N, C-alpha and C positions, 0 to 999 in steps of 0.2 A: 319413266316413259315406257309404256308397253305398246309395241308396234305389232298389230296383226297385219300380216302381209310383209313380213320382214325380208323376204327374198324378192319382192316385187320391184317393178321399175320405179315407182314413186319413191320408195325407200332409198333405192340406190342413187337416183338422179337428184332428189330434192332433200329428203329428210336427214340422211346421215351427213351429206355435205353441209346442210344448214347447221347441224349440231357442231360440226367442226368449225364453221365460221364463228359461231357463238363462243366456242371454247378458245379460239384464236384471239378473240377480242376480250376474253376474260369475263364473259357475260353468263356463263353457265353457273348454276349454284354449285357449291362445293359438295353438298350432299345430293348427288345426282347419279342415276344409273339408268341404263337402257336394257330392256328385255325384249328381244325381237322374236316374234312367233312366226313360224313358217311351216308349210306342209312337208317340205323336202328334208329328208334325213341327211344331216351333215354335221361335222364336228364344229365346236366353237372356234377352233383354230382356223379351219377352212373359211368359216363365215367372216371372221375378222379380216382375213386376207382379201376376201371378195369386197368388203366395204372399203378397205384401204384403196383398192383399185378404182372404186367409184369416186372416192374423194380426190385421188390424183387426177381423175379425168374431169370432174365437174366443179371442183373447188374454185372460188374466185380469189383466194389467197394462195400464196406459195405454201408448199408443204413444210411445216415446222415439225420435225420429228419428235421433239419434246412434247409439244402440245398434243400431237396425235397419240403418242404412247400413253399419256395421262387419260385421254378420252377412250381409246380402244380398250383399255383395261376395265372400263366401266360398261362395255357393250357385251351382252350375253345372248346366246341363241338357244331357243327351246323349240324343238320340232314336234308338232302334233297337228292332227286334223281339227278344223274348227267345230266339227260335229262331235268330237270325242270328249266325253266327260272326264275320262281319266287324265287327259292332257291338261284340262283346266285345274284339276286337283294338284297335279305336279307344278303347274304355274303358280297356284296359290301358295304352296309350300316354299317355292323358290323366291317369290316376292317377299314373303315373311323373312327369309334369310337376308335378302337385300336390304329390307327395312332395318334390320339389326346391324348389318355391316356398314351401311352408308348413313344410318341415323336419319332416315327419311320420314319417320313419324307416321307411316301409313299413307302419306300423300302420294297419289299416283294419277296419271291420266292415260287412258286407253285410246290409241290412235288407230282408227279403222282404215288402213290403206289397202282395202280389198274391194272387190266388186260389190255393188249395192245389194245383191241377193243374199250376201253373207251378213249384212248388218243385223237383221233380227235374230239370226241364229247365234251370233257372238254375244249380243246383248243379253239374250235369254240365258245362255250358258254362264255368263259372268255372274248373273244373279243367282242361278240355281246352285252354283258352286261357291257361294259366299265370297266372291271377289269384289263386291261393291259394298261390303259392310266393314265394320271395324273403325279404328281411329283414323284421323286424317281426312283429307278431302279426296273424292273420287270423281274425275271428270272424263267426259267422252268427247272425242274429236271425230267428226264425220266428214269425209270428202263428198263432193258432189258426184253424181246427181242425187238430190234428195227427193226421190220419187220420180215418176215419169209423167204424172199429171196430179191434179188436186186430190183425187181419190186415193191413189197409191201413196202420196205424201202424207195424207192424214192417217192412213193405216200404219205407215212406218213410224210416224210421230207418236201414235198411241203406244206402240210396242216399246219405244225408247222411254217414254215418260212413265211407263210401269216400273222402270228401273232407275232412271236418272232424272233429277229435277231439271227444269228448264234452265236454271242458273248454272247448272253443271254440264249443259249440252252445248258444244261449240261446233256449229255448222260452218265449215271452213270454205271460203271462197278466196282463192289465192290472189284475185284481183284486188281485194280489199287490203292486202298487205303490200301492194306496190307503193313505192316511195311517193310518186306524184299523186296518187289517190289520197294518201295520208295528208299530202300537202294542199289538196283542194280546199279543205275547210279553212286552212291557215290563210290561203290566198283570199278567200272570201271574207272571213270574219276578222282577220287581223290587219286588214287594209281598208281604211275609211274611204279610199277613192273608188272601191268597187261595191261594197255592200249597199250604199244609198242608191246606186244605179241598177241594182240586181232585181229588176221588175219590169212589168209590161210598158212602163212609160219610156224606158230607155233602151230596152233590148228588143230587137226585131225578131230574132229566132235563135234557137240553139241546135247544133248538130252534134251527134255522137256517132263516131265511127270505130268499129273494131274489125280490121281487115287482116286476113291471113293469106300468105302466098302459097302455102301448102294445100294439098287436097286432103281427103280423109285417110289416105294411106292404108294401113292395116286395120283401121278402126271402123271399117265399113259395117260390121255387124252391129256395133253400138250406134253408129250414126243413123242406121236405118230405123232405129226406134226413137231417135231424137230429132234430128234435123236442126237447122239454124235457130228456129224459135225456141226449142227446148234446151239445146246445147249452150247457146250464148245469150239470147234475149232474156230468158226467164231468170237468169242469175246475174251474170256480169253486166249486161247492158242496163237492166232495170236498177241495179245497185248504183251504177254510174249516174243514171238519171236522178235517182233519189238524192244522192250526195250533192249533185249540181243544183237541184231545185229546192232542197229542204229549207225550212225556216231555221233561224239560229236557235240551237238548243238552249234551254234555260240554264244549263250548267254543262261542263265538259265531263260527262261520265257516260258509261255505256247505255244505260236505260234512257237517258234524256236524248241522246243522239239517235238511238233506234226508234224511239217514239216519233221523232220528226220524220224519219225515213218512211215509217209505216203510213203516216198521213199522206205523203206523196204517192205511195203505191196505191192507196185507196182512191186517190183523186184522178188517176189516169183515165182518159176517155178519148174516143174519136170524136170528130165533129158530129153534131146531131144528125145531119143529113149524109152520113157516111156512105160513100160508094166504095165498096171493097176494092174495085179495080183502080180507084184513084188513090186511096190512102194506104194501101198495102201492096207491096211488090215482093213476089217470091221468085227465086231463080234457081237453076241447077246448072252447074258448069258442064260444058261439053266434055265427055269422057267419064263422068261420074258412074254411068251405068256399067262401065267396064271395070270398075274398081273391085277389089277382093270383097267377097261376102256382101255384095250389093245386088238386090233384086233387079234383073234386067228391065223390068217394067216399073221401077220405083218412081214415085211422085214425091219423094222426100226433097225438101228445099235445102240447098247449100248456101243460099243467100236470102236475107230478109231485109226489107226496107219498109219503114213505117213512118207515118206522120201522126203525131199524138198531140193531145192537149191535156192540161191539168185543170181540174175544177178548183181554182184558187184565185183569190183576188190579186195576189202578187203576179200570177202568170196568166191573167185574163187575155185570151185570144193570141197568146204567144205559141207558135207551133214548135214542137220538138221533133226533129227529123233524126231517125236512127237507122243505121245500116250495119250489117255484119255479113261476112261471107268468106268462103274459101276460094282459093285459086284466083286471088285478086292481084293487082299490080305490085303491091308491096305489103309488108307486115307493118301495121300501124294501128295504134289505138290513140284517139285524141277526142277532146271536147272542144268545140268551137262556139264561142259566144259572139254573135254578130249584133252590134249595136245599131240603132236606127241611124239612117243617113242624116247629115245636117241639112236643114231646109234651105232652099234657094241659094246654094253656093256652087258655083261652077268654075272649073279650071279653064285654062287657055283653050280657045276655040269651042267653048261650050261643053267640054267634057265634064261629066259628073265625077265628083270625088268619090273615092272608095270608102266603104263603111269602116268604122273602127272594129277591130277584132281582138278578142282575147282567146288565144289558143293554148290549151293545156295539153301537153304532150305526155302520154303515159308510157308508151313503148313504141319503138326501141329507144328513141331519145326520150329523156326525162327532163321536163322543164316547162317553161311558159313563155309565150311571146305575146307582147301587146303591140298591135299595129295601129298607128295613128297617122295623121296627115300633116305634111309640112310643105312649105314652098321650096321648089327646086331652085337652086342658085341661078341667077340670070335676070335678064330684063323682063322676061315674059312672066305672066301670072300662071305658072304651072304648079299644080299641086300633086304631090306624089306620096304614096304610102311609105312610111319608114317604120322600122321595128325596134322595140326594146326587147332583148332576147336573154332569157336566163336558161341556160342548159346545164342541168345538174351532172350529167355523166359525159359531157363533151371534153372536159378538161383533162390534161395529163395527170394521172394519179387518181382520178375519180373512180370510185369503186362502190357503187350503191349497193346496199344490202339486198339480198334476195327476199322475196315476199315471205317465204317460209321461215326465215330467221325471226322476223318480227312476230309472226303469228305464233310460233312455238313459244317464244318468250312471253307473249300475252297469255297463253294458256297456263303457263307456270305461275304467272303473277295474278291470274284470275281476272284479267281485263278482257271483257267480251265485246268492246266497242267496235272491233273490226271483224266481228262474226255476225251471222244473220240469225235473228231471233225467229221463233216459229211463226209469229204473225206476219213477218216480212215474207217468209217462204210461202205461207198460205195466200197472201194477197197477190204475190207474183204469179202463183199457179192459177189463181182465179182469173187473172187477166189473160194468161196464155191459153187457158182452156176455153174461155169465151171467144178469143180470137180464132182458135182452131175450129170451134163450132161454126164460125162464120166462113171458114175456108174449107168446108167439107169437099167442095169440088176443086181440089188443088190443081188438077190438070188444066183447068180453065185459067188459073192465075199464074201457073208456072211458066217461066220464060227461060229458054236455054241461053247461056252466055258463054263467050269465049274466055278461056283462061288468060290471065295477064292484063286484063282491063279492070274496070271498076264496077263490073256486074251488069245486070240487065239494063237495057235502054230505058225501061219504065222507071228505073231508079232515078235516072236523070230527070225524067218528066215529073217525078214526085215534087221536085223543086221548081222546075221551069214553068209549070202552070202558075206558080205563085211569084214569078219573076225573080227567082232566087237560083242559086247554084251551090253544088257541093264544093267545099274548100278542100282540095287535095294537096295539103301543104306538107 
């Protein structure tokens, strides 16, 4: 594993702790080594001490000195600038020594834990310095954002595909490594009580929420170029939508799964008579303009709410409501499937019964809740909602794996099912770009909202007009 950005925050908070977790569970290959590349001059001993401190701080397992010693001896540090050809030559020679010492057969993956502007530079230098040739497989892992719009994403993809084949390119979205997102297809396709009902005949609508309590913090410079639509909707939210709505793949492999997801992304539409003020809500939290590196006249959205439809017989006229934002009431990611209300059945004193709900909780709690109706004990005909609740990380001793653990293991094993293929990225950018084109006058759409709530008032109206409501469960 070659990490570009070896001294960066992602490496220290996620990648090295994930490798320790894999080693702790005995899941790392015996023939494995890490070469961390960074711009800062420091000795290997100093670097190893720094990553030890990161593991002690961020690991989800206790520190096992034996496991750590065996891992840290395989972690090496090579300092050089990403633009420096001489550094790549030293890296090439060093990796050849590691191949011999660890019998890795030339197999390697390059993880670009760096800012996006460095992606093309590193890829070009890897090729020109013969680091993508020779025996074994050579894979590339790229963090988001993959472009800032369709045009920049296409240019970046062309640069990458000059060097790496599509099958060797792993565009990482850490949401796809989360335990409950992996579980969503199991809930759907491994339970015959759900799949026959997973269509417009039985489902009233679907809600997808990705809420954050924090503001932009020190990321104001990045957020000014992105906003909620590009930072969250283009990747995380649309991937959640695709997994929720996709048809059953004809077999359980990466290409079949991603084929079905692409079909969903291609089918997204607004209603034909779309009024942007009705079907799109954009908001900005009060205080955003005072954040670091933020334009005091910024019209960047920190909240986005959308009402979408899919051109699909399965989902005919079923609305998908999605929302994401910063500075909201709590940190929460969930998918809520609301089933249609039973016809002509009323509780005591004419009260309508609650709809059945399937709630898939992705974070911070991981699990699923199925809400159905039952009679309240007593002489009156009172119908109340009751829950069947599966919580994966609520029990004592529960310790769900971090997303990066599974994703790193997938890269080593060559399983791309939890990574986004280029046509998925392309379709999601096409949708976001077309939406942005319709929102050219953002000031007219942008509503200021107070921190600590659930976003703009218009977000509530998005559902109230349809006699529905957000489920803040």
